[in-house]
C-alpha positions as CSV (number, residue, x, y, z in Angstrom):
1,X,-18.4,-30.7,226.1
2,X,-18.8,-28.7,223.5
3,X,-19.3,-30.2,220.0
4,X,-17.9,-26.7,218.5
5,X,-14.9,-28.2,216.6
6,X,-12.6,-28.7,213.5
7,X,-13.3,-31.7,212.3
8,X,-10.8,-34.0,210.1
9,X,-11.7,-34.8,206.2
10,X,-9.7,-34.8,203.4
11,X,-10.6,-34.6,199.4
12,X,-9.3,-37.0,196.7
13,X,-6.9,-35.9,195.3
14,X,-6.1,-36.2,191.1
15,X,-2.8,-35.3,191.1
16,X,0.6,-33.4,192.7
17,X,2.8,-31.6,191.3
18,X,6.3,-30.2,193.2
19,X,6.6,-26.2,192.3
20,X,9.8,-25.7,194.5
21,X,11.2,-28.4,197.0
22,X,14.9,-27.8,198.6
23,X,16.8,-29.4,202.3
24,X,15.1,-26.7,203.9
25,X,11.4,-27.4,205.5
26,X,9.2,-26.5,203.7
27,X,7.9,-26.8,200.0
28,X,5.5,-25.3,197.6
29,X,3.0,-27.6,195.4
30,X,0.1,-27.8,193.0
31,X,-2.3,-30.4,193.9
32,X,-5.9,-31.3,192.0
33,X,-8.5,-31.5,194.1
34,X,-11.8,-32.5,193.5
35,X,-15.3,-32.6,195.8
36,X,-16.3,-35.5,197.2
37,X,-19.3,-36.9,195.7
38,X,-19.5,-34.5,193.0
39,X,-17.9,-36.4,190.0
40,X,-19.4,-34.8,187.3
41,X,-17.3,-31.7,188.2
42,X,-14.0,-30.9,186.9
43,X,-11.4,-31.1,189.9
44,X,-10.2,-27.7,191.0
45,X,-6.6,-26.4,191.5
46,X,-5.3,-25.6,195.2
47,X,-1.4,-23.9,196.1
48,X,-0.3,-25.9,199.1
49,X,2.3,-24.4,201.5
50,X,3.8,-27.5,203.4
51,X,5.1,-26.6,206.6
52,X,6.5,-28.7,209.7
53,X,5.1,-26.1,212.2
54,X,6.5,-24.0,215.2
55,X,6.6,-22.8,218.7
56,X,6.4,-19.1,220.0
57,X,7.4,-17.7,223.3
58,X,5.4,-15.5,225.1
59,X,8.4,-14.8,227.7
60,X,7.5,-12.5,230.8
61,X,9.1,-11.3,233.2
62,X,8.7,-10.6,237.0
63,X,7.9,-6.5,236.3
64,X,4.9,-8.2,233.8
65,X,7.0,-7.3,230.9
66,X,7.4,-9.1,227.5
67,X,10.8,-9.9,225.9
68,X,9.9,-9.0,223.0
69,X,12.6,-9.2,219.5
70,X,12.3,-6.5,216.4
71,X,13.7,-7.9,213.4
72,X,13.8,-7.4,209.7
73,X,11.5,-9.5,207.7
74,X,11.4,-9.1,204.1
75,X,8.8,-11.0,202.7
76,X,6.2,-7.5,204.3
77,X,9.7,-4.5,204.2
78,X,8.8,-3.9,207.9
79,X,10.8,-4.1,211.1
80,X,8.5,-6.0,213.4
81,X,8.1,-6.3,216.8
82,X,8.1,-10.4,217.3
83,X,8.7,-12.9,219.6
84,X,10.8,-15.5,220.2
85,X,9.8,-18.5,217.7
86,X,11.1,-21.4,215.3
87,X,10.4,-24.2,213.1
88,X,9.8,-27.6,214.5
89,X,13.2,-28.8,213.0
90,X,11.8,-32.9,213.4
91,X,8.8,-34.9,212.7
92,X,7.5,-36.0,215.8
93,X,9.5,-33.4,217.8
94,X,8.2,-31.5,221.2
95,X,6.9,-27.9,220.3
96,X,7.1,-27.1,223.8
97,X,11.0,-28.1,223.5
98,X,11.2,-26.1,220.4
99,X,10.1,-23.2,222.7
100,X,12.3,-24.1,225.0
101,X,15.5,-24.2,222.1
102,X,14.4,-21.4,220.4
103,X,13.8,-19.3,224.0
104,X,17.6,-19.8,224.6
105,X,19.3,-19.4,221.2
106,X,17.1,-15.9,220.3
107,X,16.8,-14.4,223.9
108,X,19.6,-16.1,225.9
109,X,16.8,-16.7,228.3
110,X,15.4,-20.0,229.9
111,X,12.3,-20.1,231.8
112,X,10.6,-22.6,234.6
113,X,7.3,-22.5,233.9
114,X,5.8,-23.3,230.8
115,X,2.3,-23.3,230.1
116,X,0.5,-24.3,226.9
117,X,-1.7,-21.1,226.1
118,X,-3.6,-22.4,222.4
119,X,-2.0,-23.7,219.1
120,X,-3.5,-23.0,216.0
121,X,-4.1,-23.0,212.2
122,X,-1.9,-19.6,210.2
123,X,-3.3,-19.6,206.7
124,X,-5.5,-22.9,206.5
125,X,-6.2,-21.5,202.7
126,X,-2.9,-22.6,201.6
127,X,-0.7,-24.4,204.3
128,X,-1.0,-26.5,207.2
129,X,1.1,-24.8,209.2
130,X,0.2,-25.3,212.8
131,X,1.9,-22.5,215.3
132,X,2.5,-23.9,219.1
133,X,1.9,-21.2,221.8
134,X,3.1,-21.3,225.2
135,X,4.1,-18.4,228.1
136,X,7.5,-18.6,229.8
137,X,7.5,-17.4,234.0
138,X,10.1,-17.3,236.0
139,X,13.2,-16.7,233.5
140,X,16.7,-16.6,233.7
141,X,19.7,-16.3,232.0
142,X,21.0,-19.1,230.2
143,X,23.8,-20.0,227.4
144,X,23.0,-20.0,223.8
145,X,25.7,-23.2,223.2
146,X,27.2,-23.2,219.9
147,X,23.7,-21.0,218.0
148,X,24.8,-18.8,215.8
149,X,22.3,-15.4,215.7
150,X,23.0,-15.6,211.6
151,X,21.3,-13.2,208.6
152,X,18.5,-11.1,209.8
153,X,18.8,-12.8,213.7
154,X,22.2,-11.1,213.9
155,X,20.5,-7.3,213.6
156,X,17.7,-8.7,216.4
157,X,17.2,-6.3,218.4
158,X,15.9,-7.6,221.6
159,X,13.3,-5.5,223.7
160,X,11.7,-5.1,226.9
161,X,7.9,-4.5,226.6
162,X,5.1,-4.1,229.8
163,X,3.2,-6.6,228.9
164,X,-0.2,-3.4,229.4
165,X,1.5,-1.6,226.8
166,X,2.1,-4.5,224.2
167,X,-1.8,-5.0,223.8
168,X,-2.5,-1.3,223.5
169,X,-0.2,-1.4,220.5
170,X,-1.8,-4.3,219.3
171,X,-5.2,-2.9,219.7
172,X,-3.9,0.1,218.5
173,X,-2.9,-1.8,215.6
174,X,1.0,-0.6,215.7
175,X,2.2,-4.1,216.3
176,X,1.0,-6.9,213.8
177,X,2.5,-10.0,213.7
178,X,0.4,-12.7,214.1
179,X,2.4,-14.2,216.5
180,X,2.7,-11.7,218.6
181,X,-1.4,-10.3,218.7
182,X,-2.5,-14.3,219.5
183,X,-0.2,-14.8,222.0
184,X,-0.7,-12.1,224.1
185,X,-4.9,-11.5,223.2
186,X,-4.9,-15.5,224.7
187,X,-2.9,-14.5,228.2
188,X,-4.9,-11.2,228.1
189,X,-8.0,-13.3,228.2
190,X,-6.8,-15.5,230.9
191,X,-6.5,-12.7,232.4
192,X,-9.2,-11.4,232.5
193,X,-11.3,-14.9,232.8
194,X,-9.3,-15.6,236.5
195,X,-10.0,-12.2,237.5
196,X,-13.9,-12.4,237.1
197,X,-13.3,-15.9,238.9
198,X,-11.5,-13.8,241.8
């Protein structure tokens, strides 16, 4: 087994101040931390965005098309090509269940086959957000239940994009959403390796 892996470690926190905290699932705080064994050095400040994590779904139909959503994102002031995704609502919630829920709520679809692709840290310089990526296959229509599309979601555009076209758009820099890029390239790598193995 490879020894190349991330390892847990925690540096001492001198103090922590909430800059913003509310009833939503994220909070923003300022920590003053110290490098272990460097007691002569002054503590330094790091901003931390608390986030419970999320799940992203790459849903592919029998014609090798990917279900994409085009959605407005205010921080970047763009309408982005994205995949169904959502936040883990409760501590300990199974990310695959979150993925199933988001596919049903955002796309009115269910999937018979689920494959975990990756789990990655979004931006570890300021957040511990971990995103779990799933491949969903054998799709069928599903009832959204009482879920109502609101705000940006109320303006979603659904696209069915051939997988190869989505890879091309990513490599050309036309589709830039990080979760889309990671999920699509993970599937492409899996396909390439399967083709080599024959």
